[in-house]
MDTraj code that builds the backbone (N, CA, C; nanometers):
import mdtraj as md
import numpy as np

residues = "MET LYS LEU PHE LYS GLN LYS VAL GLU ILE PRO ARG THR THR LEU ASP ILE PHE ARG TYR GLU GLU ASP GLY LEU THR TYR TYR GLU PHE ASP ALA THR SER CYS GLN PRO PRO GLU PRO LEU VAL ASN ALA MET ILE CYS LEU ALA ALA LEU LYS ASP ASP LYS GLU ARG LEU VAL ALA THR PHE PHE HIS GLU PRO THR PRO LEU TYR ASP LYS ILE SER SER LYS PHE SER TYR GLU ALA THR GLU LEU GLU SER GLY ASP PHE LYS ILE VAL PHE LYS LYS LYS".split()
xyz = np.array([
    [-1.5522, -0.2290, 1.7005],
    [-1.4858, -0.1148, 1.7049],
    [-1.4232, -0.0536, 1.5792],
    [-1.4621, 0.0785, 1.5415],
    [-1.4381, 0.1132, 1.4135],
    [-1.2719, 0.1638, 1.4407],
    [-1.2125, 0.1313, 1.3208],
    [-1.0600, 0.2049, 1.3141],
    [-1.0528, 0.3320, 1.2891],
    [-0.9686, 0.4310, 1.3645],
    [-0.9689, 0.5541, 1.3315],
    [-0.8418, 0.5597, 1.2394],
    [-0.8610, 0.6045, 1.1205],
    [-0.7549, 0.6427, 1.0200],
    [-0.7392, 0.7845, 1.0133],
    [-0.5989, 0.8085, 1.0187],
    [-0.5556, 0.9516, 1.0090],
    [-0.4922, 0.9736, 0.8693],
    [-0.5109, 1.0740, 0.8151],
    [-0.4413, 1.1112, 0.6920],
    [-0.2919, 1.1512, 0.7377],
    [-0.1957, 1.1080, 0.6707],
    [-0.0703, 1.1530, 0.7032],
    [0.0104, 1.2159, 0.5522],
    [0.1001, 1.2661, 0.5955],
    [0.2101, 1.3277, 0.4729],
    [0.3173, 1.2352, 0.4570],
    [0.3434, 1.1868, 0.3326],
    [0.4675, 1.1019, 0.3030],
    [0.5092, 1.1748, 0.1946],
    [0.6559, 1.2465, 0.2172],
    [0.7038, 1.3523, 0.0961],
    [0.6950, 1.2629, -0.0291],
    [0.6581, 1.3309, -0.1413],
    [0.6811, 1.2852, -0.2928],
    [0.5334, 1.2064, -0.3268],
    [0.4535, 1.1847, -0.2080],
    [0.3536, 1.1109, -0.2685],
    [0.2414, 1.2054, -0.3204],
    [0.1630, 1.1420, -0.4140],
    [0.0506, 1.2329, -0.5081],
    [-0.0915, 1.1919, -0.4325],
    [-0.0982, 1.0685, -0.3589],
    [-0.2363, 1.0253, -0.3305],
    [-0.2383, 1.0483, -0.1870],
    [-0.3645, 1.0569, -0.1261],
    [-0.4055, 1.0547, 0.0114],
    [-0.3441, 0.9245, 0.0725],
    [-0.2750, 0.9362, 0.1908],
    [-0.2287, 0.8120, 0.2586],
    [-0.2656, 0.8335, 0.3998],
    [-0.3302, 0.7087, 0.4465],
    [-0.3971, 0.7049, 0.5768],
    [-0.3133, 0.6057, 0.6592],
    [-0.3100, 0.6312, 0.7949],
    [-0.2394, 0.5612, 0.8884],
    [-0.3477, 0.5187, 0.9870],
    [-0.3407, 0.3998, 1.0405],
    [-0.3947, 0.3278, 1.1400],
    [-0.3362, 0.2211, 1.2102],
    [-0.3751, 0.1843, 1.3308],
    [-0.3128, 0.0757, 1.4043],
    [-0.4353, -0.0368, 1.4369],
    [-0.3631, -0.1477, 1.4334],
    [-0.4673, -0.2656, 1.4467],
    [-0.3764, -0.4027, 1.4849],
    [-0.3985, -0.4549, 1.5939],
    [-0.3445, -0.5950, 1.6496],
    [-0.1809, -0.5700, 1.6470],
    [-0.1549, -0.4360, 1.6992],
    [-0.0075, -0.4200, 1.7130],
    [0.0832, -0.3878, 1.6013],
    [0.0012, -0.3524, 1.4969],
    [0.0774, -0.3244, 1.3827],
    [0.0229, -0.1982, 1.3420],
    [0.1087, -0.1274, 1.2406],
    [0.0785, 0.0053, 1.1874],
    [0.0645, -0.0003, 1.0263],
    [-0.0355, 0.0353, 1.0012],
    [-0.0741, 0.0186, 0.8516],
    [-0.0863, 0.1847, 0.7863],
    [-0.0168, 0.1565, 0.6545],
    [-0.0519, 0.2926, 0.5842],
    [-0.1064, 0.2225, 0.4704],
    [-0.2157, 0.3260, 0.4257],
    [-0.3190, 0.2714, 0.3201],
    [-0.3391, 0.3884, 0.2009],
    [-0.3630, 0.3415, 0.1029],
    [-0.3910, 0.4314, -0.0241],
    [-0.4695, 0.3517, -0.1293],
    [-0.5473, 0.4359, -0.2020],
    [-0.6436, 0.3838, -0.3068],
    [-0.6019, 0.4443, -0.4290],
    [-0.5405, 0.3575, -0.5022],
    [-0.4899, 0.4037, -0.6531],
    [-0.6027, 0.3767, -0.7659],
    [-0.7108, 0.3318, -0.7356],
    [-0.7994, 0.3027, -0.8376],
    [-0.8486, 0.4017, -0.9337],
    [-0.8451, 0.5157, -0.9015],
    [-0.8790, 0.6324, -0.9820],
    [-0.7624, 0.7125, -1.0485],
    [-0.6427, 0.6559, -1.0462],
    [-0.5207, 0.7196, -1.1177],
    [-0.4736, 0.6272, -1.2107],
    [-0.3789, 0.6855, -1.3215],
    [-0.3404, 0.6206, -1.4031],
    [-0.1886, 0.5814, -1.4003],
    [-0.1375, 0.4948, -1.4525],
    [0.0251, 0.4454, -1.4529],
    [0.0804, 0.5854, -1.4970],
    [0.2116, 0.6371, -1.4458],
    [0.2768, 0.5215, -1.3441],
    [0.2504, 0.5776, -1.1968],
    [0.1461, 0.6516, -1.1739],
    [0.0922, 0.7090, -1.0308],
    [0.0958, 0.5950, -0.9166],
    [0.0114, 0.4784, -0.9617],
    [-0.0021, 0.3982, -0.8415],
    [0.1414, 0.3264, -0.8102],
    [0.2158, 0.2836, -0.9140],
    [0.3668, 0.2323, -0.8698],
    [0.4441, 0.3153, -0.8040],
    [0.4541, 0.4507, -0.8569],
    [0.5468, 0.5520, -0.8051],
    [0.4993, 0.5669, -0.6443],
    [0.3748, 0.5703, -0.6176],
    [0.3152, 0.5836, -0.4905],
    [0.3533, 0.4659, -0.3998],
    [0.3361, 0.3562, -0.4396],
    [0.3743, 0.2552, -0.3896],
    [0.5235, 0.2114, -0.3382],
    [0.5851, 0.2473, -0.4431],
    [0.7380, 0.2621, -0.4156],
    [0.7933, 0.3651, -0.2837],
    [0.7290, 0.4757, -0.3136],
    [0.7617, 0.5663, -0.2160],
    [0.7086, 0.5323, -0.0709],
    [0.6078, 0.4719, -0.0537],
    [0.5348, 0.4348, 0.0641],
    [0.6098, 0.3125, 0.1271],
    [0.6466, 0.2214, 0.0286],
    [0.7220, 0.0844, 0.0917],
    [0.8569, 0.1356, 0.1332],
    [0.9280, 0.2306, 0.0584],
    [1.0505, 0.2786, 0.1198],
    [1.0391, 0.3488, 0.2480],
    [0.9086, 0.3995, 0.2999],
    [0.8874, 0.4412, 0.4318],
    [0.8695, 0.3580, 0.5297],
    [0.8383, 0.2290, 0.5049],
    [0.8142, 0.1414, 0.6100],
    [0.9459, 0.0990, 0.6689],
    [0.9365, 0.1299, 0.8180],
    [1.0482, 0.1033, 0.8924],
    [1.0764, -0.0372, 0.9290],
    [0.9950, -0.1170, 0.9616],
    [1.0300, -0.2704, 1.0106],
    [0.9106, -0.3690, 0.9860],
    [0.9464, -0.4677, 1.0439],
    [0.8015, -0.5719, 1.0028],
    [0.6753, -0.5494, 1.0920],
    [0.6720, -0.4550, 1.1761],
    [0.5532, -0.4299, 1.2309],
    [0.4726, -0.3030, 1.1588],
    [0.5245, -0.2691, 1.0460],
    [0.4467, -0.1699, 0.9421],
    [0.3902, -0.2485, 0.8402],
    [0.2865, -0.2071, 0.7751],
    [0.2257, -0.2673, 0.6566],
    [0.1819, -0.1662, 0.5619],
    [0.1890, -0.1861, 0.4265],
    [0.1364, -0.0827, 0.3275],
    [0.0012, -0.1611, 0.2874],
    [-0.1092, -0.1114, 0.2773],
    [-0.2172, -0.1535, 0.2231],
    [-0.2616, -0.0773, 0.1045],
    [-0.2531, -0.1323, -0.0308],
    [-0.2931, -0.0373, -0.1423],
    [-0.3978, -0.1117, -0.2245],
    [-0.4990, -0.0406, -0.2811],
    [-0.5920, -0.0809, -0.3864],
    [-0.5638, -0.0189, -0.5039],
    [-0.5409, -0.1244, -0.5895],
    [-0.5083, -0.0955, -0.7496],
    [-0.6356, -0.1495, -0.8305],
    [-0.6443, -0.0662, -0.9576],
    [-0.7518, -0.1038, -1.0435],
    [-0.7039, -0.2452, -1.1107],
    [-0.5878, -0.2896, -1.1114],
    [-0.5259, -0.4246, -1.1841],
    [-0.4340, -0.4659, -1.0758],
    [-0.3870, -0.5826, -1.0928],
    [-0.2926, -0.6584, -1.0108],
    [-0.1378, -0.6002, -1.0585],
    [-0.0968, -0.5300, -0.9666],
    [0.0352, -0.4702, -1.0073],
    [0.1847, -0.5491, -1.0197],
    [0.1400, -0.6453, -1.1371],
    [0.2700, -0.7561, -1.1413],
    [0.4019, -0.6741, -1.1511],
    [0.4195, -0.5556, -1.2395],
    [0.5582, -0.4873, -1.2446],
    [0.5907, -0.4466, -1.1136],
    [0.5256, -0.4094, -1.0298],
    [0.5587, -0.3607, -0.8764],
    [0.6135, -0.4881, -0.8202],
    [0.5628, -0.5995, -0.8173],
    [0.6227, -0.7146, -0.7651],
    [0.7490, -0.7671, -0.7903],
    [0.7853, -0.7481, -0.9272],
    [0.9162, -0.7646, -0.9851],
    [1.0106, -0.6738, -0.9130],
    [0.9504, -0.5637, -0.9012],
    [1.0684, -0.4583, -0.8282],
    [1.0945, -0.4739, -0.6858],
    [0.9945, -0.5168, -0.6253],
    [1.0169, -0.5113, -0.4540],
    [1.0326, -0.6863, -0.4008],
    [1.0309, -0.7863, -0.4895],
    [1.0366, -0.9102, -0.4264],
    [1.1565, -0.9535, -0.3459],
    [1.2624, -0.8771, -0.3560],
    [1.3772, -0.9093, -0.2771],
    [1.3607, -0.8453, -0.1114],
    [1.2762, -0.7436, -0.1224],
    [1.2818, -0.6884, 0.0227],
    [1.1249, -0.7028, 0.1052],
    [1.0468, -0.7170, -0.0086],
    [0.8970, -0.7220, 0.0432],
    [0.8331, -0.8499, 0.0407],
    [0.7403, -0.9043, 0.1016],
    [0.6347, -0.9790, 0.0512],
    [0.5020, -0.8994, 0.0560],
    [0.4335, -0.9971, -0.0038],
    [0.2865, -0.9320, -0.0308],
    [0.1704, -1.0455, -0.0522],
    [0.0434, -0.9893, 0.0018],
    [-0.0718, -1.0796, -0.0265],
    [-0.1819, -1.0031, -0.1064],
    [-0.2279, -1.0547, -0.1997],
    [-0.3088, -0.9867, -0.3011],
    [-0.4590, -1.0601, -0.2935],
    [-0.5528, -0.9787, -0.2833],
    [-0.6834, -1.0349, -0.2743],
    [-0.7718, -0.9434, -0.3984],
    [-0.8401, -1.0275, -0.4747],
    [-0.9236, -0.9635, -0.5717],
    [-1.0671, -0.9229, -0.5234],
    [-1.0838, -0.7878, -0.5308],
    [-1.2158, -0.7449, -0.4604],
    [-1.3359, -0.7770, -0.5691],
    [-1.4703, -0.7573, -0.5125],
    [-1.5822, -0.7780, -0.5939],
    [-1.5959, -0.6884, -0.7127],
    [-1.5108, -0.5871, -0.6951],
    [-1.5247, -0.4937, -0.8076],
    [-1.4278, -0.4989, -0.8993],
    [-1.3274, -0.6003, -0.8841],
    [-1.2418, -0.6384, -0.9837],
    [-1.0961, -0.5592, -0.9594],
    [-1.0997, -0.4770, -0.8549],
    [-0.9866, -0.4155, -0.8078],
    [-0.9154, -0.5243, -0.7099],
    [-0.7655, -0.4678, -0.6953],
    [-0.7043, -0.5544, -0.6160],
    [-0.6468, -0.4893, -0.5033],
    [-0.6669, -0.5515, -0.3825],
    [-0.6221, -0.5069, -0.2459],
    [-0.4881, -0.5815, -0.2038],
    [-0.3875, -0.5143, -0.2034],
    [-0.2663, -0.5549, -0.1640],
    [-0.2014, -0.5224, -0.0416],
    [-0.1733, -0.6297, 0.0694],
    [-0.0886, -0.5815, 0.1705],
    [0.0512, -0.6217, 0.1535],
    [0.1326, -0.5374, 0.1955],
    [0.2730, -0.5508, 0.1764],
    [0.3579, -0.5490, 0.3061],
    [0.4489, -0.6151, 0.3212],
    [0.5293, -0.6011, 0.4566],
    [0.6877, -0.6341, 0.4187],
    [0.7814, -0.5705, 0.4855],
    [0.9196, -0.6336, 0.4931],
    [0.9540, -0.7633, 0.5103],
    [1.0203, -0.8179, 0.4323],
    [1.0685, -0.9465, 0.4943],
    [1.1821, -0.9281, 0.5948],
])
top = md.Topology()
chain = top.add_chain()
for i, resn in enumerate(residues, 1):
    res = top.add_residue(resn, chain, resSeq=i)
    for name in ("N", "CA", "C"):
        top.add_atom(name, md.element.get_by_symbol(name[0]), res)
traj = md.Trajectory(xyz[None], top)
């Protein structure tokens, strides 16, 4: 079954954000591989602030592992990073 991803508006973001549901969870997703700092970090911080509870996730693709972001969010969010074949990083964030 193919996921239906709907483009959504999150105020102050500059990237396309998509929403979908899978296994009882709501995911918000963006791809920041084509933009330059600080745009990826800024969009991630805005999207993370919009997560309401532990049933929502943010999935973000970055052109490098966003270590500075981890330092800023580690008290409120957990994350799982996967390096893709392209060398980009896909990170799944969730509220603690």
